[in-house]
N, CA and C atoms as an extended XYZ file, in Angstrom:
216
Properties=species:S:1:pos:R:3:atomname:S:1:resname:S:1:resid:I:1 pbc="F F F"
N         1.378       22.166       -8.034 N   MET     1
C         1.232       20.755       -8.269 CA  MET     1
C         2.031       20.005       -7.201 C   MET     1
N         1.348       19.233       -6.409 N   ALA     2
C         1.982       18.466       -5.337 CA  ALA     2
C         2.323       17.074       -5.851 C   ALA     2
N         3.543       16.614       -5.550 N   LYS     3
C         3.957       15.269       -5.943 CA  LYS     3
C         4.222       14.433       -4.707 C   LYS     3
N         3.871       13.168       -4.804 N   THR     4
C         4.063       12.224       -3.714 CA  THR     4
C         4.630       10.927       -4.289 C   THR     4
N         5.596       10.360       -3.582 N   LEU     5
C         6.083        9.028       -3.926 CA  LEU     5
C         5.249        8.037       -3.128 C   LEU     5
N         4.576        7.161       -3.806 N   GLU     6
C         3.700        6.177       -3.165 CA  GLU     6
C         4.366        4.802       -3.228 C   GLU     6
N         4.696        4.259       -2.069 N   LEU     7
C         5.290        2.919       -1.974 CA  LEU     7
C         4.177        1.947       -1.627 C   LEU     7
N         4.002        0.930       -2.440 N   GLN     8
C         2.908       -0.018       -2.264 CA  GLN     8
C         3.455       -1.367       -1.815 C   GLN     8
N         2.851       -1.892       -0.747 N   PHE     9
C         3.228       -3.189       -0.195 CA  PHE     9
C         1.983       -4.058       -0.076 C   PHE     9
N         2.198       -5.353        0.018 N   MET    10
C         1.121       -6.292        0.317 CA  MET    10
C         1.251       -6.677        1.786 C   MET    10
N         0.103       -6.803        2.476 N   ASN    11
C         0.153       -7.251        3.865 CA  ASN    11
C        -0.235       -8.731        3.951 C   ASN    11
N        -0.253       -9.249        5.161 N   THR    12
C        -0.535      -10.667        5.378 CA  THR    12
C        -1.881      -11.091        4.781 C   THR    12
N        -2.875      -10.200        4.820 N   ASP    13
C        -4.204      -10.506        4.272 CA  ASP    13
C        -4.255      -10.404        2.745 C   ASP    13
N        -3.124      -10.031        2.102 N   GLY    14
C        -3.102       -9.893        0.654 CA  GLY    14
C        -3.649       -8.576        0.156 C   GLY    14
N        -3.791       -7.606        1.046 N   LYS    15
C        -4.302       -6.289        0.668 CA  LYS    15
C        -3.150       -5.319        0.450 C   LYS    15
N        -3.391       -4.319       -0.375 N   THR    16
C        -2.389       -3.309       -0.661 CA  THR    16
C        -2.359       -2.273        0.447 C   THR    16
N        -1.143       -1.953        0.897 N   VAL    17
C        -0.917       -0.921        1.909 CA  VAL    17
C         0.045        0.076        1.298 C   VAL    17
N        -0.207        1.379        1.509 N   LYS    18
C         0.612        2.405        0.880 CA  LYS    18
C         1.315        3.265        1.927 C   LYS    18
N         2.576        3.587        1.640 N   LEU    19
C         3.326        4.587        2.398 CA  LEU    19
C         3.594        5.732        1.439 C   LEU    19
N         3.303        6.962        1.852 N   ASN    20
C         3.492        8.125        0.996 CA  ASN    20
C         4.633        8.989        1.490 C   ASN    20
N         5.452        9.441        0.552 N   VAL    21
C         6.567       10.344        0.843 CA  VAL    21
C         6.299       11.626        0.069 C   VAL    21
N         6.087       12.727        0.794 N   ASP    22
C         5.822       14.008        0.149 CA  ASP    22
C         7.085       14.588       -0.464 C   ASP    22
N         6.919       15.265       -1.580 N   SER    23
C         7.991       15.991       -2.271 CA  SER    23
C         9.251       15.154       -2.465 C   SER    23
N         9.157       14.052       -3.180 N   PRO    24
C        10.338       13.203       -3.387 CA  PRO    24
C        11.381       13.908       -4.252 C   PRO    24
N        12.637       13.527       -4.074 N   ILE    25
C        13.717       14.058       -4.893 CA  ILE    25
C        13.560       13.488       -6.297 C   ILE    25
N        13.631       14.384       -7.283 N   GLU    26
C        13.490       13.932       -8.663 CA  GLU    26
C        14.750       14.233       -9.434 C   GLU    26
N        15.101       13.449      -10.419 N   PRO    27
C        14.375       12.250      -10.826 CA  PRO    27
C        14.555       11.140       -9.795 C   PRO    27
N        13.548       10.323       -9.648 N   VAL    28
C        13.622        9.236       -8.675 CA  VAL    28
C        14.585        8.160       -9.173 C   VAL    28
N        15.211        7.488       -8.240 N   ASP    29
C        16.165        6.426       -8.544 CA  ASP    29
C        15.503        5.093       -8.219 C   ASP    29
N        15.072        4.348       -9.243 N   PRO    30
C        14.377        3.072       -8.991 CA  PRO    30
C        15.176        2.104       -8.128 C   PRO    30
N        16.494        2.067       -8.302 N   ALA    31
C        17.323        1.155       -7.496 CA  ALA    31
C        17.292        1.555       -6.025 C   ALA    31
N        17.333        2.856       -5.753 N   ALA    32
C        17.284        3.343       -4.367 CA  ALA    32
C        15.914        3.067       -3.747 C   ALA    32
N        14.858        3.245       -4.524 N   ILE    33
C        13.505        2.962       -4.023 CA  ILE    33
C        13.367        1.472       -3.720 C   ILE    33
N        13.859        0.632       -4.604 N   ASN    34
C        13.797       -0.814       -4.400 CA  ASN    34
C        14.548       -1.209       -3.128 C   ASN    34
N        15.744       -0.636       -2.934 N   ALA    35
C        16.539       -0.936       -1.734 CA  ALA    35
C        15.831       -0.437       -0.471 C   ALA    35
N        15.230        0.739       -0.539 N   ALA    36
C        14.516        1.278        0.619 CA  ALA    36
C        13.316        0.402        0.976 C   ALA    36
N        12.610       -0.073       -0.039 N   MET    37
C        11.462       -0.942        0.218 CA  MET    37
C        11.913       -2.276        0.810 C   MET    37
N        13.061       -2.795        0.348 N   ASP    38
C        13.621       -4.014        0.944 CA  ASP    38
C        13.949       -3.792        2.415 C   ASP    38
N        14.523       -2.618        2.733 N   ASP    39
C        14.853       -2.287        4.124 CA  ASP    39
C        13.594       -2.202        4.989 C   ASP    39
N        12.540       -1.616        4.429 N   ILE    40
C        11.272       -1.505        5.167 CA  ILE    40
C        10.726       -2.898        5.478 C   ILE    40
N        10.754       -3.781        4.478 N   LEU    41
C        10.274       -5.154        4.704 CA  LEU    41
C        11.135       -5.878        5.736 C   LEU    41
N        12.456       -5.723        5.636 N   ALA    42
C        13.375       -6.424        6.547 CA  ALA    42
C        13.237       -5.933        7.980 C   ALA    42
N        12.943       -4.639        8.147 N   SER    43
C        12.848       -4.081        9.505 CA  SER    43
C        11.568       -4.517       10.212 C   SER    43
N        10.519       -4.848        9.434 N   ASN    44
C         9.265       -5.349        9.991 CA  ASN    44
C         8.711       -4.449       11.095 C   ASN    44
N         8.711       -3.135       10.844 N   ILE    45
C         8.255       -2.196       11.872 CA  ILE    45
C         6.813       -1.733       11.676 C   ILE    45
N         6.234       -2.029       10.519 N   PHE    46
C         4.863       -1.602       10.259 CA  PHE    46
C         3.913       -2.778       10.405 C   PHE    46
N         2.778       -2.510       11.029 N   PHE    47
C         1.753       -3.531       11.213 CA  PHE    47
C         0.408       -2.877       10.948 C   PHE    47
N        -0.409       -3.499       10.128 N   THR    48
C        -1.731       -2.965        9.804 CA  THR    48
C        -2.798       -3.889       10.383 C   THR    48
N        -4.041       -3.498       10.236 N   THR    49
C        -5.130       -4.362       10.699 CA  THR    49
C        -5.150       -5.664        9.910 C   THR    49
N        -4.549       -5.656        8.718 N   GLY    50
C        -4.475       -6.857        7.896 CA  GLY    50
C        -3.166       -7.602        8.065 C   GLY    50
N        -2.385       -7.229        9.062 N   GLY    51
C        -1.120       -7.908        9.312 CA  GLY    51
C         0.085       -7.090        8.884 C   GLY    51
N         1.238       -7.725        8.944 N   GLU    52
C         2.491       -7.039        8.627 CA  GLU    52
C         2.705       -6.956        7.121 C   GLU    52
N         3.648       -6.110        6.714 N   PHE    53
C         4.020       -6.015        5.305 CA  PHE    53
C         4.784       -7.284        4.934 C   PHE    53
N         4.415       -7.911        3.824 N   VAL    54
C         5.073       -9.165        3.450 CA  VAL    54
C         5.735       -9.126        2.077 C   VAL    54
N         5.365       -8.173        1.222 N   ALA    55
C         5.939       -8.128       -0.123 CA  ALA    55
C         5.803       -6.733       -0.720 C   ALA    55
N         6.683       -6.433       -1.686 N   LYS    56
C         6.582       -5.190       -2.443 CA  LYS    56
C         5.567       -5.391       -3.565 C   LYS    56
N         4.773       -4.375       -3.805 N   LYS    57
C         3.819       -4.428       -4.910 CA  LYS    57
C         4.214       -3.457       -6.013 C   LYS    57
N         4.687       -2.257       -5.632 N   GLY    58
C         5.060       -1.273       -6.638 CA  GLY    58
C         5.364        0.066       -6.011 C   GLY    58
N         5.761        0.995       -6.859 N   ALA    59
C         6.025        2.367       -6.429 CA  ALA    59
C         5.654        3.278       -7.590 C   ALA    59
N         5.155        4.454       -7.253 N   ARG    60
C         4.782        5.390       -8.308 CA  ARG    60
C         4.802        6.818       -7.793 C   ARG    60
N         4.948        7.743       -8.727 N   ILE    61
C         4.856        9.163       -8.412 CA  ILE    61
C         3.418        9.584       -8.705 C   ILE    61
N         2.806       10.229       -7.735 N   VAL    62
C         1.436       10.707       -7.882 CA  VAL    62
C         1.472       12.233       -7.878 C   VAL    62
N         0.881       12.839       -8.914 N   GLU    63
C         0.794       14.294       -9.002 CA  GLU    63
C        -0.643       14.712       -8.765 C   GLU    63
N        -0.794       15.816       -8.054 N   ARG    64
C        -2.139       16.304       -7.755 CA  ARG    64
C        -2.181       17.796       -8.006 C   ARG    64
N        -3.154       18.234       -8.775 N   ASN    65
C        -3.355       19.659       -9.026 CA  ASN    65
C        -4.540       20.136       -8.188 C   ASN    65
N        -4.332       21.238       -7.497 N   VAL    66
C        -5.391       21.820       -6.689 CA  VAL    66
C        -5.577       23.261       -7.113 C   VAL    66
N        -6.806       23.630       -7.446 N   THR    67
C        -7.117       25.005       -7.827 CA  THR    67
C        -8.190       25.521       -6.889 C   THR    67
N        -7.855       26.593       -6.171 N   ASP    68
C        -8.847       27.213       -5.297 CA  ASP    68
C        -9.879       27.964       -6.146 C   ASP    68
N       -11.109       27.833       -5.737 N   VAL    69
C       -12.183       28.568       -6.385 CA  VAL    69
C       -12.494       29.752       -5.488 C   VAL    69
N       -12.295       30.956       -5.992 N   GLY    70
C       -12.471       32.165       -5.180 CA  GLY    70
C       -13.930       32.420       -4.856 C   GLY    70
N       -14.327       31.986       -3.673 N   LEU    71
C       -15.703       32.236       -3.222 CA  LEU    71
C       -15.713       33.463       -2.322 C   LEU    71
N       -16.746       34.270       -2.467 N   ALA    72
C       -16.851       35.496       -1.681 CA  ALA    72
C       -17.587       35.252       -0.400 C   ALA    72
């Protein structure tokens, strides 16, 4: 089971932009995530086709199960 921390931001066009962090340390610390997202916004280093990141939208842990099907 693969886990990813998904950080969601809004860009200038009002669209959601996601940054994914593989294998986050658990349990996650909401205060640390909030501070990291503030730092990302303040640094203004990301730019998308819809403009720069302008606001935090949310953060979540995403789990994914993958099962190989044994084909011959």
